[in-house]
BAFI-3210 file (N, C-alpha, C; in Angstrom, 3 decimals, decimal comma, padded with zeros to 6 digits):
// residues 287
n [1|2|3|4|5|6|7|8|9|10|11|12|13|14|15|16|17|18|19|20|21|22|23|24|25|26|27|28|29|30|31|32|33|34|35|36|37|38|39|40|41|42|43|44|45|46|47|48|49|50|51|52|53|54|55|56|57|58|59|60|61|62|63|64|65|66|67|68|69|70|71|72|73|74|75|76|77|78|79|80|81|82|83|84|85|86|87|88|89|90|91|92|93|94|95|96|97|98|99|100|101|102|103|104|105|106|107|108|109|110|111|112|113|114|115|116|117|118|119|120|121|122|123|124|125|126|127|128|129|130|131|132|133|134|135|136|137|138|139|140|141|142|143|144|145|146|147|148|149|150|151|152|153|154|155|156|157|158|159|160|161|162|163|164|165|166|167|168|169|170|171|172|173|174|175|176|177|178|179|180|181|182|183|184|185|186|187|188|189|190|191|192|193|194|195|196|197|198|199|200|201|202|203|204|205|206|207|208|209|210|211|212|213|214|215|216|217|218|219|220|221|222|223|224|225|226|227|228|229|230|231|232|233|234|235|236|237|238|239|240|241|242|243|244|245|246|247|248|249|250|251|252|253|254|255|256|257|258|259|260|261|262|263|264|265|266|267|268|269|270|271|272|273|274|275|276|277|278|279|280|281|282|283|284|285|286|287]
n.u [-021,837|-020,655|-022,691|-024,608|-025,037|-024,547|-026,836|-028,701|-028,044|-028,813|-030,877|-032,679|-031,477|-033,158|-035,516|-035,804|-035,853|-038,161|-039,633|-037,953|-038,582|-040,277|-039,695|-038,963|-035,348|-034,809|-032,609|-032,899|-030,826|-028,820|-027,676|-028,672|-027,224|-028,138|-029,568|-031,101|-033,980|-035,065|-032,692|-029,977|-027,832|-025,354|-023,755|-022,162|-021,510|-020,105|-018,228|-016,484|-014,675|-013,510|-010,413|-007,503|-006,497|-007,203|-008,023|-010,383|-011,717|-010,105|-011,699|-014,315|-014,378|-014,036|-016,316|-018,282|-017,122|-017,753|-020,244|-021,226|-020,227|-021,156|-024,033|-024,225|-023,355|-025,397|-027,751|-026,802|-027,278|-029,033|-030,751|-029,778|-030,642|-032,591|-033,034|-031,679|-033,366|-034,111|-032,114|-031,425|-030,894|-028,645|-026,762|-026,605|-026,012|-023,054|-022,266|-022,260|-020,559|-018,212|-017,707|-017,256|-014,767|-013,624|-013,391|-012,256|-009,907|-008,330|-007,716|-006,544|-004,404|-004,124|-002,701|-001,098|000,667|001,146|002,918|005,553|007,381|010,391|014,003|014,876|017,534|020,309|021,052|019,122|017,681|019,619|019,099|016,333|016,414|018,472|016,758|014,697|015,021|014,243|012,260|013,068|013,847|015,075|012,891|013,244|016,088|019,226|021,344|024,500|026,330|028,025|027,518|028,659|028,329|030,135|030,555|031,517|033,518|034,805|038,135|039,681|038,904|039,733|041,643|039,969|038,481|040,546|041,065|038,665|038,601|040,424|041,568|043,540|043,261|043,931|043,265|040,746|039,797|040,733|039,057|036,221|036,864|036,906|034,725|033,034|033,810|033,574|030,646|029,770|027,540|026,942|026,226|026,449|025,975|026,141|024,698|022,211|020,507|017,143|017,806|016,033|015,968|018,168|018,946|017,461|019,093|020,261|020,529|019,260|016,490|013,449|012,385|013,555|015,461|017,834|019,757|021,453|023,981|024,200|026,049|028,754|031,423|033,205|034,222|031,887|029,989|028,224|027,430|025,898|024,123|026,332|027,169|029,269|028,698|029,584|029,617|029,574|028,862|029,101|028,115|025,606|022,269|020,835|017,373|015,422|017,326|019,060|017,629|020,269|020,977|021,300|019,921|016,917|017,031|015,020|012,639|012,314|012,999|010,660|008,737|009,519|008,373|006,069|005,152|005,536|003,656|001,029|001,362|001,029|-001,710|-002,540|-002,523|-003,579|-006,732|-007,011|-006,605|-008,381|-011,219|-010,436|-010,990|-013,672|-015,338|-014,477|-015,807|-018,399|-019,539|-019,347|-020,788|-020,206|-022,804|-023,586|-024,462]
n.v [-002,775|-000,029|001,172|001,066|002,503|004,988|005,249|005,161|007,560|009,303|008,752|009,924|012,024|013,483|012,437|014,598|017,212|017,331|016,447|016,244|018,384|017,596|015,399|014,532|015,596|017,169|019,613|022,095|023,988|022,709|020,756|017,162|014,479|011,589|009,107|007,415|005,907|007,923|009,482|011,362|012,009|014,658|017,062|018,910|017,143|015,115|016,909|017,899|015,796|015,005|014,608|017,151|018,527|016,629|014,690|015,399|013,198|010,908|011,877|011,960|008,819|008,457|009,930|008,161|005,871|006,403|007,067|004,683|003,256|004,785|004,302|001,762|001,527|002,863|001,315|-000,997|-000,464|000,172|-002,462|-003,373|-002,106|-003,127|-005,785|-006,382|-005,193|-005,956|-005,316|-003,411|-001,533|-002,585|-002,167|000,710|001,234|000,007|001,319|004,006|003,312|002,845|005,578|006,999|005,543|006,610|008,885|009,650|007,723|009,536|012,358|011,714|011,308|013,315|014,034|012,496|014,010|016,587|015,794|014,848|011,706|011,729|011,230|007,777|006,275|004,566|004,282|004,241|001,933|000,128|-000,055|-000,076|-003,236|-004,333|-004,281|-005,978|-008,234|-010,997|-011,156|-011,761|-014,274|-017,131|-019,346|-021,487|-023,236|-020,954|-020,591|-019,397|-020,038|-021,809|-023,011|-025,435|-026,181|-029,298|-030,063|-033,614|-034,676|-032,417|-031,811|-030,183|-030,042|-031,260|-029,236|-027,525|-027,847|-027,716|-025,260|-023,975|-024,913|-023,644|-021,198|-018,565|-015,543|-015,506|-017,743|-017,395|-015,504|-016,855|-019,336|-018,183|-016,996|-019,028|-020,480|-018,681|-018,369|-020,873|-021,190|-022,513|-023,642|-021,403|-020,684|-018,326|-017,377|-014,994|-013,647|-014,498|-016,901|-019,503|-023,164|-024,906|-023,482|-022,833|-025,786|-027,131|-026,335|-028,322|-031,807|-033,364|-036,079|-034,850|-036,032|-036,774|-035,927|-033,435|-032,173|-033,125|-031,993|-028,739|-028,907|-029,952|-028,145|-027,774|-028,536|-030,330|-033,327|-034,419|-036,863|-036,774|-037,396|-037,346|-034,969|-033,241|-031,939|-029,560|-028,393|-026,023|-025,063|-022,277|-021,163|-020,840|-020,678|-021,779|-023,294|-021,241|-019,344|-016,123|-013,521|-012,045|-008,323|-007,690|-008,645|-008,206|-005,301|-003,446|-004,194|-003,338|-000,561|-000,137|-001,234|000,744|003,550|003,081|002,597|005,455|007,188|005,761|006,342|009,359|009,493|008,433|010,758|012,805|011,891|011,603|014,540|015,950|014,898|015,275|018,318|017,967|017,152|018,768|021,140|020,454|019,675|016,946|014,050|011,911|009,078|008,204|005,134]
n.w [-043,273|-043,108|-045,226|-044,211|-042,003|-043,126|-044,422|-041,791|-040,685|-042,782|-042,601|-040,200|-040,010|-041,698|-040,449|-038,164|-039,023|-039,082|-036,707|-034,078|-032,527|-031,180|-029,851|-026,211|-024,532|-026,691|-028,196|-029,554|-030,925|-031,590|-034,401|-034,878|-035,276|-034,687|-033,248|-030,648|-029,249|-026,782|-026,793|-027,813|-030,344|-030,929|-033,606|-032,699|-030,427|-031,652|-033,171|-030,806|-030,384|-032,618|-034,339|-034,119|-037,233|-039,350|-042,314|-045,044|-045,771|-044,205|-041,633|-042,572|-042,307|-039,797|-037,986|-038,951|-037,733|-034,979|-034,723|-035,132|-032,910|-030,933|-030,734|-030,876|-027,520|-026,804|-027,182|-025,846|-023,255|-022,731|-022,998|-021,303|-018,703|-019,291|-019,152|-016,859|-014,775|-012,506|-010,744|-010,675|-007,793|-007,207|-008,655|-008,127|-005,943|-006,251|-008,212|-005,939|-003,716|-005,155|-006,695|-004,188|-003,204|-005,275|-004,753|-001,809|-002,736|-003,857|-002,786|-000,885|-002,272|-002,697|000,203|000,238|-001,387|-000,851|001,243|000,630|000,307|001,616|000,667|000,926|002,666|002,642|005,137|006,692|005,118|005,805|008,776|009,267|008,621|010,197|012,155|011,950|011,347|011,504|010,286|007,789|006,415|005,171|002,685|000,898|-000,289|-001,230|-003,683|-004,843|-007,494|-010,144|-013,527|-016,369|-020,060|-021,581|-024,764|-025,271|-027,099|-027,509|-027,777|-025,856|-023,371|-020,886|-020,367|-020,068|-017,564|-015,942|-015,833|-015,607|-012,292|-011,641|-009,561|-010,744|-012,218|-014,801|-015,527|-015,283|-017,541|-019,818|-019,797|-019,411|-022,122|-024,123|-024,050|-024,817|-027,714|-028,738|-027,987|-025,901|-023,664|-020,742|-017,596|-015,091|-011,639|-010,358|-008,274|-005,663|-006,504|-006,738|-005,440|-006,530|-009,274|-009,999|-010,482|-012,875|-015,312|-014,570|-016,593|-014,479|-012,712|-012,219|-009,522|-007,945|-004,605|-004,451|-002,481|-000,936|-002,785|-001,689|000,168|-000,701|-002,073|-004,131|-007,671|-009,548|-011,948|-014,345|-016,494|-019,625|-022,725|-024,399|-023,415|-020,618|-017,902|-016,123|-012,805|-010,193|-006,806|-004,891|-003,138|-000,471|001,039|003,734|004,243|006,750|007,436|007,755|005,514|002,973|003,450|000,671|-000,802|000,011|000,252|-001,888|-001,272|001,376|001,412|-000,293|001,552|003,510|001,950|002,209|004,227|005,139|003,739|004,771|007,867|006,317|005,204|007,860|009,782|008,374|008,789|011,346|011,919|010,547|011,759|014,728|013,841|013,128|015,861|017,519|016,428|016,242|013,539|013,710|015,671|018,389|019,595|022,595|023,392]
ca.u [-022,352|-020,902|-023,615|-025,926|-024,513|-024,824|-028,422|-029,044|-027,477|-029,413|-032,530|-032,612|-031,629|-034,357|-036,659|-035,540|-036,039|-039,592|-040,147|-037,562|-038,646|-041,303|-039,439|-037,441|-034,158|-034,068|-032,104|-033,243|-030,044|-027,830|-027,886|-028,844|-026,573|-028,510|-031,076|-031,251|-034,831|-035,110|-031,281|-029,752|-025,733|-025,340|-022,493|-021,261|-020,398|-018,825|-016,798|-015,726|-013,886|-012,448|-008,881|-007,412|-006,087|-006,969|-008,287|-011,787|-011,567|-010,480|-013,085|-015,734|-014,839|-014,169|-017,396|-018,828|-016,886|-017,902|-021,617|-021,364|-019,785|-022,168|-025,354|-024,008|-023,283|-026,942|-028,327|-026,480|-026,994|-030,975|-031,040|-028,844|-031,594|-034,352|-032,413|-030,780|-033,574|-034,220|-031,171|-031,003|-031,168|-027,439|-025,764|-026,645|-025,090|-022,318|-021,239|-022,331|-019,125|-016,872|-017,497|-016,873|-013,758|-012,655|-012,740|-011,472|-008,504|-007,859|-007,806|-005,172|-003,362|-003,733|-002,123|000,583|001,344|001,510|003,586|006,440|008,209|012,036|014,704|015,220|018,787|020,860|021,393|017,136|016,972|020,031|018,682|015,252|016,865|018,504|015,827|013,375|015,803|013,617|010,905|013,627|014,183|014,949|011,626|013,650|017,951|019,345|023,062|025,806|027,362|028,232|027,533|029,420|028,170|031,478|030,185|032,538|034,190|035,275|039,718|040,587|038,144|040,381|042,054|039,018|037,580|041,395|040,596|037,208|039,022|041,636|041,475|043,610|042,825|044,340|043,094|039,260|039,538|040,848|037,793|035,285|037,153|037,109|033,456|031,969|034,355|033,010|029,335|028,986|026,267|027,970|025,360|027,194|025,276|027,115|023,051|021,541|019,271|016,889|018,549|015,443|016,326|020,127|019,265|016,896|019,677|021,310|019,904|018,922|015,402|013,193|011,207|014,116|015,771|019,496|020,088|023,288|025,126|024,625|027,495|029,333|032,214|034,144|033,417|031,063|030,373|026,618|027,756|024,409|023,571|027,553|028,296|029,799|027,612|030,791|029,335|029,949|028,092|030,148|027,786|024,424|021,749|019,492|016,066|015,762|018,456|018,543|018,562|021,239|020,560|021,533|018,298|015,454|017,251|014,601|011,475|012,889|012,786|009,371|008,265|009,075|007,725|004,062|005,075|005,233|002,356|-000,017|001,628|000,599|-002,960|-003,431|-002,258|-004,642|-007,675|-006,696|-006,395|-010,291|-012,113|-010,456|-012,071|-015,283|-015,758|-014,816|-017,135|-019,964|-020,184|-019,170|-021,036|-020,900|-023,556|-023,567|-025,713]
ca.v [-001,683|001,596|001,337|000,931|003,337|005,959|005,463|005,624|008,849|010,697|008,951|010,741|013,829|014,217|012,635|015,217|017,447|018,146|015,569|015,778|019,076|017,132|014,907|014,875|015,995|017,381|020,447|022,932|025,019|021,504|019,203|016,008|013,303|010,271|009,406|006,014|006,589|009,291|009,828|012,552|012,832|015,587|017,417|019,631|016,269|014,962|017,774|017,840|014,496|015,381|014,734|017,990|018,627|015,311|014,989|015,447|011,079|010,486|012,398|010,728|007,552|008,704|010,247|006,823|004,851|007,819|007,181|003,283|003,204|005,758|003,756|000,180|001,647|003,063|000,371|-001,936|000,349|-000,065|-003,867|-003,561|-001,786|-003,491|-006,834|-006,305|-003,999|-006,405|-005,491|-001,981|-001,046|-002,563|-001,372|001,665|000,860|-000,249|003,130|004,603|002,665|003,536|007,345|007,462|005,112|006,995|010,314|008,855|007,592|011,023|013,268|010,819|011,472|015,087|014,532|012,515|015,188|017,833|015,626|013,383|010,951|012,259|009,706|006,506|006,376|002,966|004,024|004,228|000,881|-001,034|-000,066|-001,415|-004,175|-004,766|-004,390|-007,107|-009,629|-012,469|-010,801|-012,158|-015,566|-018,072|-020,219|-022,245|-023,118|-020,654|-020,418|-019,016|-020,684|-021,445|-023,969|-024,524|-027,371|-029,206|-031,647|-035,188|-034,832|-031,072|-032,038|-029,632|-030,392|-031,120|-027,804|-026,232|-028,226|-027,413|-023,608|-023,992|-025,128|-022,474|-019,240|-017,598|-014,129|-015,281|-019,083|-017,700|-015,415|-018,046|-019,970|-017,628|-016,268|-020,615|-020,726|-017,772|-019,484|-022,665|-021,085|-023,451|-023,129|-021,006|-019,416|-017,745|-016,838|-014,314|-013,193|-015,665|-018,305|-020,351|-024,390|-025,041|-023,233|-024,145|-027,601|-026,952|-026,071|-029,570|-033,140|-034,541|-036,226|-034,153|-036,606|-037,175|-034,623|-033,053|-031,604|-033,461|-031,057|-028,023|-028,891|-029,606|-026,854|-028,497|-029,573|-031,572|-033,652|-035,235|-037,203|-037,108|-037,021|-037,313|-033,683|-033,295|-030,734|-029,225|-027,186|-026,052|-024,092|-021,435|-020,170|-021,611|-019,718|-022,905|-022,822|-020,868|-018,348|-015,016|-013,440|-010,884|-007,014|-006,912|-009,635|-007,480|-004,200|-003,004|-004,530|-002,535|000,828|000,167|-000,986|002,501|004,147|002,506|003,432|007,056|006,941|005,345|008,040|010,844|009,318|008,620|012,415|013,591|011,221|012,315|015,727|016,455|014,137|016,138|019,347|017,757|016,423|020,137|022,354|019,976|019,355|015,441|014,022|010,206|009,430|007,232|004,398]
ca.w [-042,074|-043,550|-046,107|-043,244|-041,130|-043,567|-044,277|-040,491|-040,054|-043,353|-042,088|-038,633|-040,136|-042,250|-039,860|-037,286|-039,367|-038,845|-035,878|-033,332|-031,772|-030,174|-028,499|-025,050|-024,506|-028,138|-028,375|-031,089|-030,849|-032,281|-034,691|-034,474|-035,964|-034,565|-032,007|-029,711|-028,559|-026,251|-026,349|-029,144|-030,456|-031,677|-034,188|-031,536|-029,284|-032,104|-033,461|-029,848|-030,391|-033,986|-033,733|-035,362|-038,173|-040,242|-043,084|-045,316|-046,440|-042,767|-040,495|-042,799|-041,555|-038,078|-037,628|-039,129|-036,995|-033,796|-034,627|-034,898|-031,805|-029,839|-030,908|-030,391|-026,485|-025,929|-027,325|-025,046|-022,347|-023,256|-023,122|-020,191|-017,792|-019,494|-018,604|-015,456|-013,902|-010,542|-010,108|-010,514|-006,912|-006,271|-009,411|-007,949|-004,632|-006,334|-008,539|-005,380|-003,476|-006,258|-006,732|-002,626|-003,200|-006,074|-004,281|-000,856|-003,184|-004,893|-001,660|000,110|-003,279|-002,538|001,374|-000,445|-002,766|-000,252|001,906|-000,196|000,847|001,297|000,075|001,835|001,948|002,365|007,107|006,557|005,058|007,162|010,328|009,405|008,159|011,546|013,712|011,414|010,914|011,392|009,587|006,465|006,496|003,784|002,732|000,459|-000,559|-002,288|-004,236|-005,695|-008,357|-011,962|-014,272|-017,670|-020,867|-022,566|-025,545|-025,085|-028,117|-027,507|-027,284|-025,189|-022,857|-019,677|-020,464|-019,797|-016,783|-015,299|-015,690|-014,280|-010,978|-010,758|-009,002|-010,672|-013,008|-016,005|-016,172|-016,141|-018,974|-020,434|-019,292|-020,179|-023,659|-024,942|-023,684|-026,081|-029,027|-029,154|-027,504|-024,482|-022,276|-019,700|-016,850|-013,661|-010,830|-008,376|-007,207|-005,215|-007,276|-005,877|-005,581|-007,725|-011,132|-010,330|-010,984|-013,761|-016,165|-015,469|-016,535|-013,180|-012,501|-011,072|-009,181|-006,743|-003,911|-004,953|-001,058|-000,594|-003,462|-001,370|001,023|-001,288|-002,433|-005,068|-009,153|-009,686|-013,083|-014,608|-018,703|-019,811|-023,782|-025,250|-022,978|-019,941|-017,637|-014,934|-011,913|-008,826|-005,611|-004,282|-001,756|000,063|002,344|003,967|005,177|007,747|007,469|007,506|004,286|003,571|003,161|-001,020|-001,403|000,147|000,236|-003,071|-000,573|002,379|000,449|-000,582|003,476|004,528|001,671|002,751|006,156|005,139|002,762|005,999|008,544|006,315|005,858|009,246|010,798|008,351|008,853|012,896|011,656|009,684|012,630|015,588|013,501|012,987|016,815|017,903|015,667|015,925|012,407|013,535|017,226|018,395|020,204|023,558|023,271]
c.u [-022,029|-022,167|-024,758|-025,986|-024,759|-026,129|-029,016|-029,115|-028,553|-031,059|-033,268|-032,098|-032,533|-036,027|-036,227|-036,176|-037,275|-040,332|-039,099|-037,901|-039,691|-040,900|-038,371|-036,271|-033,498|-033,567|-031,982|-032,294|-028,374|-028,203|-027,530|-028,473|-027,187|-028,912|-030,991|-032,366|-034,772|-033,401|-030,932|-028,086|-025,893|-024,251|-021,770|-020,381|-019,025|-017,626|-015,973|-014,462|-012,922|-010,962|-008,424|-006,368|-006,357|-008,086|-009,571|-012,320|-011,853|-011,654|-014,303|-015,808|-014,634|-015,386|-018,214|-019,145|-017,532|-019,725|-022,158|-021,548|-020,773|-023,671|-025,767|-024,374|-024,592|-027,754|-028,287|-026,773|-028,990|-031,168|-030,287|-029,990|-032,681|-034,223|-032,281|-031,737|-033,869|-032,929|-030,298|-030,315|-029,135|-026,488|-025,676|-025,875|-023,810|-021,512|-021,365|-020,739|-017,933|-016,880|-016,628|-015,649|-012,796|-012,314|-012,427|-009,901|-007,933|-007,815|-006,710|-004,223|-002,781|-003,185|-000,623|001,295|001,801|003,080|004,771|007,258|009,928|013,151|015,052|016,690|019,019|020,891|019,263|017,385|017,989|019,674|017,027|015,317|017,507|018,202|014,613|013,788|015,287|012,293|011,911|014,246|013,987|013,766|012,461|015,249|017,907|020,874|023,187|026,499|027,894|027,909|028,253|028,940|029,416|031,077|031,194|033,584|035,250|036,793|040,004|039,850|038,461|040,748|041,059|038,517|039,566|040,932|039,187|037,485|040,193|040,821|041,853|043,251|042,247|043,682|040,976|039,393|040,125|039,921|036,869|034,835|036,453|034,976|032,540|032,926|033,040|031,445|028,596|027,840|027,455|027,317|026,079|026,500|025,952|025,815|022,608|020,136|018,424|017,602|017,718|015,843|017,673|020,159|018,652|017,846|020,871|020,459|020,238|017,414|014,536|012,099|012,329|014,754|017,408|019,826|021,745|024,585|025,043|025,842|028,733|030,583|032,850|033,370|032,683|030,170|029,022|027,550|026,190|024,326|025,101|027,732|028,606|028,972|029,078|029,688|029,737|029,750|029,153|029,545|026,177|023,726|020,451|018,227|015,719|016,834|018,260|018,756|019,767|021,211|020,420|020,395|017,319|015,912|015,721|012,849|011,602|012,397|011,212|008,242|008,574|008,991|006,347|003,877|004,792|003,677|001,079|000,159|000,959|-001,050|-003,403|-003,259|-003,066|-006,144|-008,114|-007,610|-008,647|-011,326|-011,641|-011,347|-013,085|-016,114|-015,976|-015,447|-018,124|-020,646|-019,719|-019,816|-020,324|-021,914|-023,258|-024,538|-026,387]
c.v [-000,272|001,852|002,052|001,880|005,031|006,075|005,639|007,047|009,535|010,408|009,361|011,800|014,173|014,138|013,958|016,634|018,581|017,636|015,427|016,660|018,565|015,802|015,348|014,491|016,510|019,255|021,598|023,912|024,403|021,075|018,228|014,968|012,056|009,814|007,526|005,923|007,442|010,011|010,179|012,142|013,721|016,318|017,795|018,528|015,282|015,248|018,168|016,589|014,421|015,768|015,787|018,305|017,288|015,418|014,765|013,774|010,697|010,637|011,787|009,411|007,497|009,000|008,788|006,139|005,421|006,941|005,733|002,708|003,703|004,605|002,822|000,705|001,903|002,126|-000,561|-001,719|000,043|-000,978|-004,085|-003,280|-002,225|-005,166|-006,980|-005,558|-004,156|-006,128|-004,035|-001,276|-001,406|-002,200|000,024|002,432|000,957|001,318|003,927|004,889|003,495|005,249|007,441|007,162|006,166|008,500|010,308|008,821|009,295|011,567|012,414|010,920|012,814|015,131|013,755|013,481|016,509|017,694|014,627|013,062|011,495|010,849|009,069|006,091|004,951|002,843|003,649|002,388|000,026|-000,553|-000,785|-002,875|-004,833|-004,885|-004,997|-008,033|-010,810|-012,409|-012,168|-013,594|-016,347|-018,787|-021,517|-022,035|-022,080|-020,964|-019,336|-019,865|-020,294|-022,866|-024,346|-026,491|-028,006|-030,264|-032,957|-034,896|-033,868|-031,319|-031,256|-029,716|-030,347|-029,717|-027,296|-026,497|-027,714|-025,688|-022,976|-024,220|-024,697|-021,231|-017,870|-016,617|-014,940|-016,892|-018,732|-016,626|-016,422|-018,833|-019,257|-017,659|-018,037|-020,297|-019,742|-018,444|-020,297|-022,570|-022,378|-022,562|-022,994|-020,161|-019,369|-016,726|-016,184|-013,486|-014,462|-015,981|-018,857|-021,857|-024,670|-024,770|-022,930|-025,000|-027,673|-025,986|-027,665|-030,698|-033,897|-034,804|-035,559|-034,925|-037,232|-035,932|-034,868|-032,173|-031,994|-032,501|-030,099|-028,325|-029,143|-028,533|-027,325|-028,753|-030,575|-032,443|-034,409|-035,334|-037,071|-036,302|-036,989|-035,591|-034,084|-031,880|-030,310|-027,938|-026,922|-024,319|-023,582|-020,977|-020,412|-020,440|-020,719|-022,716|-022,468|-019,367|-017,296|-014,312|-012,128|-009,689|-006,777|-007,821|-008,892|-006,113|-003,221|-002,992|-003,697|-001,015|001,206|000,143|000,487|003,311|004,304|003,357|004,968|007,276|006,596|006,326|009,517|010,604|009,303|009,699|012,925|013,251|012,065|013,528|016,303|015,440|014,753|017,588|019,096|017,473|017,923|021,154|021,309|019,428|017,842|015,312|011,652|009,830|008,004|006,373|004,565]
c.w [-041,641|-044,299|-044,917|-042,498|-041,675|-043,922|-043,367|-040,459|-041,306|-043,274|-041,309|-038,723|-040,583|-041,542|-038,390|-037,858|-039,041|-037,191|-034,556|-032,094|-030,936|-029,262|-027,279|-025,282|-026,188|-027,874|-029,108|-031,872|-031,731|-033,208|-034,380|-035,537|-035,750|-033,402|-031,398|-029,045|-028,105|-026,159|-027,742|-029,344|-031,071|-032,383|-033,451|-030,642|-030,746|-032,832|-032,436|-029,456|-031,621|-033,525|-034,833|-036,546|-039,414|-041,186|-043,848|-045,345|-045,026|-041,776|-041,470|-042,152|-040,016|-037,759|-037,807|-038,214|-035,578|-033,286|-034,480|-033,182|-030,475|-029,803|-030,321|-028,391|-025,857|-026,631|-026,679|-023,455|-022,151|-022,472|-021,949|-019,268|-017,905|-019,069|-017,580|-014,489|-013,084|-009,831|-010,732|-009,481|-006,589|-007,273|-008,877|-006,989|-005,105|-007,327|-007,306|-004,650|-004,234|-006,432|-005,057|-002,739|-003,964|-005,605|-003,080|-001,118|-003,507|-003,708|-000,838|-001,168|-002,937|-000,892|000,717|-000,666|-002,247|001,194|001,312|000,187|000,205|000,913|001,489|001,639|003,109|004,414|006,977|006,324|005,939|008,358|010,363|009,075|009,612|012,912|013,333|010,889|010,683|011,092|007,665|006,739|005,183|003,355|001,877|-000,009|-001,528|-002,316|-005,078|-006,447|-009,628|-012,749|-016,179|-018,808|-021,878|-023,731|-025,577|-025,789|-027,885|-026,730|-026,419|-023,754|-021,722|-019,260|-019,715|-018,421|-015,649|-014,832|-014,940|-012,754|-010,807|-010,114|-009,536|-011,631|-014,218|-016,373|-015,756|-016,802|-019,799|-020,987|-020,424|-022,045|-024,618|-024,862|-025,011|-027,094|-029,448|-028,421|-026,722|-023,629|-020,999|-018,960|-014,937|-012,974|-009,845|-007,953|-007,383|-005,754|-006,414|-006,290|-006,362|-008,789|-011,304|-011,330|-011,721|-014,637|-016,171|-015,542|-015,194|-013,026|-011,886|-009,948|-007,817|-006,313|-004,376|-003,606|-000,950|-001,942|-003,110|000,250|000,218|-002,475|-004,068|-006,471|-009,142|-011,216|-013,203|-016,605|-018,778|-021,798|-024,562|-024,671|-021,482|-019,221|-015,842|-014,254|-010,301|-007,778|-004,920|-002,781|-001,442|001,172|002,571|004,257|006,462|007,778|006,944|005,821|004,112|002,393|001,266|-001,487|-001,674|000,397|-000,521|-001,637|000,584|002,130|000,779|000,707|003,886|003,550|001,962|004,008|005,960|004,449|004,073|007,148|008,081|006,503|006,850|009,787|009,771|008,425|010,707|012,664|011,587|011,281|013,537|015,516|013,455|014,533|017,298|017,965|015,751|014,823|012,661|015,458|017,035|019,575|021,371|023,118|025,108]
res [x|x|x|x|x|x|x|x|x|x|x|x|x|x|x|x|x|x|x|x|x|x|x|x|x|x|x|x|x|x|x|x|x|x|x|x|x|x|x|x|x|x|x|x|x|x|x|x|x|x|x|x|x|x|x|x|x|x|x|x|x|x|x|x|x|x|x|x|x|x|x|x|x|x|x|x|x|x|x|x|x|x|x|x|x|x|x|x|x|x|x|x|x|x|x|x|x|x|x|x|x|x|x|x|x|x|x|x|x|x|x|x|x|x|x|x|x|x|x|x|x|x|x|x|x|x|x|x|x|x|x|x|x|x|x|x|x|x|x|x|x|x|x|x|x|x|x|x|x|x|x|x|x|x|x|x|x|x|x|x|x|x|x|x|x|x|x|x|x|x|x|x|x|x|x|x|x|x|x|x|x|x|x|x|x|x|x|x|x|x|x|x|x|x|x|x|x|x|x|x|x|x|x|x|x|x|x|x|x|x|x|x|x|x|x|x|x|x|x|x|x|x|x|x|x|x|x|x|x|x|x|x|x|x|x|x|x|x|x|x|x|x|x|x|x|x|x|x|x|x|x|x|x|x|x|x|x|x|x|x|x|x|x|x|x|x|x|x|x|x|x|x|x|x|x|x|x|x|x|x|x|x|x|x|x|x|x]
***
């Protein structure tokens, strides 16, 4: 490909020496370095894209790659126009719709930049939460809890279980440290997690329901493959319960930001409509 491109470039430059002046689109004040049909690539266009400070050898490689990409792009464009000519009007329509959509989007960004959203406070979030609690309902059981897996041959397994069941801070520290030293699986869910995700860490059949576990706050046990799985569910949110504020805080923050954006854009739309109607620039004709 590289050798081919060198030959093509050389041929094009030689041919342009006497014939380019008669081709449509040719600019006599610039040097042509490639042509596809009546579309030209000029040295100035290549130079404008060339990275500053590039080495000579690298610049040659860059130029050849750029010319190759440009020629392939032009050839594909011409083939597309030939093959897809029947849908040309649809393409023009899509391009115009995209152009208008892009301009309107940029205008909306201009409006929002002029009126940025003020800081969303915790009071703002709490007020929205309290006014819309019915919008925040649990759709599947959520839990907080803990899981530990201990091999059946571990000699201090019963001691570990006592620490696990204890509410004393010193026992808790001993338990966590022993899990770390012995590389036991230890999962502590202090944030809400779905009950199904919690159960996925336990050797339980997925075809059965285990809702009965949700009401048990004691340490539960499963023996599987020479390992004891001890787990405890500390808190539960059932289907239909209201989500706690800490679970939806960031969602509400985004809701309030989006509400501000919608209000700003709507206000600006009303402004330009009122101005256009009052000046006669726009008019609604009755039927």
